[in-house]
N, C-alpha and C positions, 0 to 999 in steps of 0.2 A: 504494500500500500504506500502511495506517495505521501510526503509530508502534508500537502494540502488536503488529501483525502483523510489522513489521520486527524488533522485539525477540524475538518468538517464533522467527522464522527464524534470528536470530543465536544464540539459545539452543540451538536444534536443531543448528546447525553446530558450536558450541563444546562441545557435550555429550560429545563423544568425546575431548576433550583430557584428559590425565592430571590428576587432582585436581579437576576442575571438577564442581560441583554446580549443579543448576538451581534456579530460584526455587521455593520451597515445600518443597524437599527437607530443609530444616533445621527445618521446623515453625514455629510462631509466626506472629504477625501484625503485629509491630512493625516498627521500622526495619530495612530490609534483607530483609524477608520476600520481596520480589519482586526479589531481586538474584541475579546470577551470582557465584559464589564459586570461588576456587581455594584448596585447602588451608584451607577455612573462612574465607577472607578475601574481602571484597567487592572485585570489580574492575569491575563494570558493573551498572547498574540503570536502569530506566525510571522517571522521576519526572515526573509531570504531562506525559506524552507527549514527554519529552526524554530522550535518552540521556545518562547521567552515567557518567563513567569516571575511574578513578584512574590517573594517569600521572605521570611525573617532572615536577617543577616547571618545568625548562627547556622541556619539551615543551608543558606547559599554557601557559606564557608565550607560546610561539611561536604556538600555535593561537588564543589570545585576541588577540594582536597582529594576526594575519591575518584576524580577524573571524569565525572559525568557531565561537565560543562564548564562554562566560563562566566565571569561577571559580564553583564551586558553593558555596553557603553553608548548605545544609541548613535554610534558613529561620531562621537564627540571627543574620543580619546581619553575620557575619564570614566573608568568602570564605576557602575552604581552598586552600592553595597547590598541593596535588597532586590536586585534583578539578576536572574540567571538565564543564560541561553544554553539550552541543552546541546550537548555534542551529538552530531548525527550518528555516531557509532555507539552511544550509550545504550545499555540494556535497561535503563530505568524506564518503567512504564509511564506514559503520559497522564493517564487518568488519575491515579492517586496524587501525583504532584500537582495537577490542576485543581483537584479538590483541596489540597493544602493551601494553594494560592488563593482560591476562592474564600476559604475560611479566614485566612490571614487578612486579606483586603476587606472583607465584610466586617471584620472586627476593628479595623483602623478608623481612627477618628480624625 
């Protein structure tokens, strides 16, 4: 399954969660237009065929240390501490990580 297909399946699965909106639901074409949101905050998106997730910094640190991905930098050269871009070769399943991101972002104030 291609990364866009995996992301579409993930979006379908998470679409029934409270507060979740699917890519394109907010209109616009800029940053985050193709992102999953909870309460209008981005928690997951597909960027250049890689899943990008917002997770707590210690969780991102652990996943990076284990070789499952890198800190995401939004092409600005400064890695963001709470954003992870999964490696295309990782064996980490997308769904549990996306649920973690959803729960984390839904709880952020």
